[in-house]
N, C-alpha and C positions, 0 to 999 in steps of 0.2 A: 505536419505530426497533429494530431486532434489532444485536445483541452479543455477537461469537464472539472466537476466540481464533487468529493462528498457529501455524502449527506450526512456528514458528522461534522459540517460549518454548522450547520445547524439546534445540535442536541443541546438541548434533552429534549429539541423538539418529536412528536415518535413519527419513525419515518417512514410511514407513508406522508405524513403534514410534511416532514419536507422540503419531498419529491416530489409533493406537488407546488408545491411553493418556488422552488428551483425548474420546476415544468413552465408555472406563471413567468418565471425573471428570460424563461428563454433562454435556457441551459436546455442538452440536449444529447453529452455523455454522465455518467454519472461513474464513482464509486459509489455501494450498500453498503451500510456500517449496519449491517445485521445487529441488532442492544438486546436480545433477549429467545429462548429460545423459541417462542409464539413466535417468531419471528424466521426459522427456515420450514415450518409447516408447507402445505403446498397451498390452505385454503391464506393463508393472511399475501402469496408467492403471485396468484393467479391474478389478484386483482391490480396489484402490482405492475405483473408483466402487460391487465390488459394497460394499462395507465402510459407502459412506455410506449405501445406498439402505436397505441391512438394519437400520442405529441411527435410516435416518427423516431423513437431517441433511445438509449443502447446504454446499458453497464457493458461497462472495462472489466469491472474486478470484485468483490466480494471484501470484509475486512470483519475479519468475526469476534462476538464482544469479549471472546476466550481468550486472548492475545492476553491476559494477565496469569493465566492458567498455564499456558504452554509446557510450559520448564514443569510443571508436575505429569503433565498429562502424559509428553514425547522425551523427556530428558530428565527420568529422573536414573535413579538404579532397581529401578520397579519393571521390569522386560512385561510381565502383563500388564501393565498397566499403559506402556503404550505401542502395547500391541491394539487393547480396547479404546485406546485415542486415538488412534487409523482409526476404528472402525469408529467411533464418534464420528469423528470428524464427514464420514459421509455426508453428512447431511447436510454441513455448510457445502460441499460439493456436488448436493442433488441442489440445496438452491439456487447454489451460483449455474448450472444448467437452467433451468426454468427461470433463468432472466435473462441469458444470455451471456454471461460474463466466463471469460478462460481465463483466471487468474483472481488465486487465492493469499491474499496478503499473510505475514506468516511474522510472528516480531522473536519466534522462539524460550530463550534458556535467558532467566531475568536470574539478579546476583550469581552469576557462573563460575569467581573468584571461588566460591564454598566448596564450586561440587563436586561429587563423588565422580561422574564422570569427567573421560577423558574429549579433552579434540574432538579428537578420531571416534569414540564411536555417538559422536555427536550428529557427526556431519553424516556417521553412517547410518541413527536416525528421522534425519532428515533427511533422506533418499530415501530411502522406506515410505517415507508420509508422499515422497513429493510424486514414487511409483503408481503408487497407491491416486494422486491424482488425478494420475495419466490417465487413467484404467477409466477416471468419468470422462477424460477431458479439454484436463483443471492444469493448467498450471499451478503450481505454490510455488507464488518467490518470497525468500524469502527477505525483510527490510533490515534495515539499519537503524539500531534501536540503544538511547543509551539504554546506561545497565542491564542492557543485554547481552554476550557474548558478539550480537552484531556489529556493537556499538562503535569496533575499532577499524581501520583499513586494512590492516597486515593480513588480520583475523578476513577480510572478506578475502584478501588475493589468496591464502591458503587456501580457503573455500572453493574460489574462480577453477586452484588447479591442482585441486582437490576431482576434484568434482567432475568437471566441464562441461559436458549439453544434458550433467543431466545434475542440472539447477540453470536458479533463475535469483536475480534482486530488483527489488524495491526502495526506487533513490527517494531521504525524505533527508528536505533543508537544513530541517530548521534542529532532527536527531541530529544529525552530522554535528551542527553548529552545536547542541550542548553537551557531547561527550569531548569534544574537544578538535572535532576531523573537522580536514576542508571537506565540506560538502565537489571540490572542483575532485579533491583528491580521492574521495567516495567514490564519483563517477565511472574517475579512472580505474581506480581496483573495477568495480564491478565490469566492463570491458561492455564486451559483442553481448554477455548473460546480460542484464539492466533491461526486461521491460514495459517500465513503467516507473512514472516517476509523482510523488506528490509535492505539490507544486507549494511551496510559503516565502517569507521577507524576512529579512532580521537586520536589526544596528545595535550597535552597541550595550541601549538601556536592554534592548528585545529583543530575544529568542525563535519570538516571534508574530508572525504581520503577515496581511495581504499582499501579495505580490507588487510590490513598487510601490511602495510603503518608506520601505527598504535601503540597502546598498550590497548589496547582494547583484556580483554581478552574473544575471541572468545571458548577457550575452557573450559571457567566455563559456557559459553555461552547452548553449546551444551550438558555436562551433565544438567546442569535445563534441555531443550527439551527432552532429552530424558524418565526423572526424571517422567513432566506432560503428558511423553508419542508423545511426535507431530508426528500429521499426515502430518504434514502442507510440504509446500516447501519456496523458499524464495529465491530472487535477488537482486541482486546489485542495488540502485540507490547510486551511486552519479552527482555532478555536471558537465559539461565540461569545468572547470577550473580547476577541482580536479586533472588531468591527464593531462602529454604532450603529450608523444604516445597513440590510443586505442591495441594495443594490451599490454599494461599495464591493463588495461578491462580482459582481458584470462587469468591475470596472478594472476587476484587477485579470477576470480572461481577457479581457479588448487589453489588457497593460502586455498579460503571458501572449497575445496572436502578435501585438504586432515583429514585441521582440524576435518573439519565435522564425516570422515571414522573412527577416531582418540575413536572416544566418543560414538556414532550411531549404 
C-alpha cells in the first residue's frame, strides 16, 4: 500500500509552494488540494506536472476547494443548477487528468437534515456525477464528512447497497471521530468500494493529530483493509496547526508505513 500526503497539510501555503516543500522532504505520492479557480487552469497545472515528473512523483487524487458548496451545486431542489454543476466539475476532472490523478474527493450535501431532496434523489445526483467522472477516467469518491449526509455509518451502508459498483468512498478518520462514528465501522461500511484514505490520528482531547501521536488502532484498520482486499492508497491529511515542524510529517509517514507492513 502506498502512503503519501495531501498538500492541504501545508495550507495556507500556496499549492505549488506546498508541493515543492513536500517534494524536498522526500514525499513522492500526493493528494493535490486545488484551492482556487486559477489552480484548475492548464497554465498553472503544467508546471506542477513537470515538477512531479522530474521528481518521479505521482498524484493519487484531487480535492476541489468547492467542497463547501457541493450541496448547492449538486444536491438542491433546482435541477438546472445540478446539470450546470456537473458541467462545471469538468474543470476538476480535466485538472485531475493533467496531474495523472484518478480520484476526485467529494464532500456532498451539508445540513442535509433540512434538505428538500430525499436520500434517493441524493444518490441519483451523485450517480450522475459519478458517471460523468467516468467519462474523463476519474472516480468521484464520496468522503465521510461531519455535518454532511455522508457522516453516518448507516448512510454509507445504504449508499453502497443501493449503488453497488457505481459508487466509491474515501475514509477520513478524523471526520468519523467528529461525527461520533467509529472509523473502523466506517471502513467496514465502505467495504470493497473504499478506494482512498485520509490518515490522521486522535486522542480524547484532540480529534486531529498526525498518525502516531494519538491512540487510534491503526493495527486494526490495516487488518480490516487486508480482509477487504484493499488495493487503494492513502495520504496523511491534517491541518497546519496539528504539528510544530514539517519533519513531523515525514515521521508520520514512516510510522504509517511500519504499521502497514506489519498487517498488509
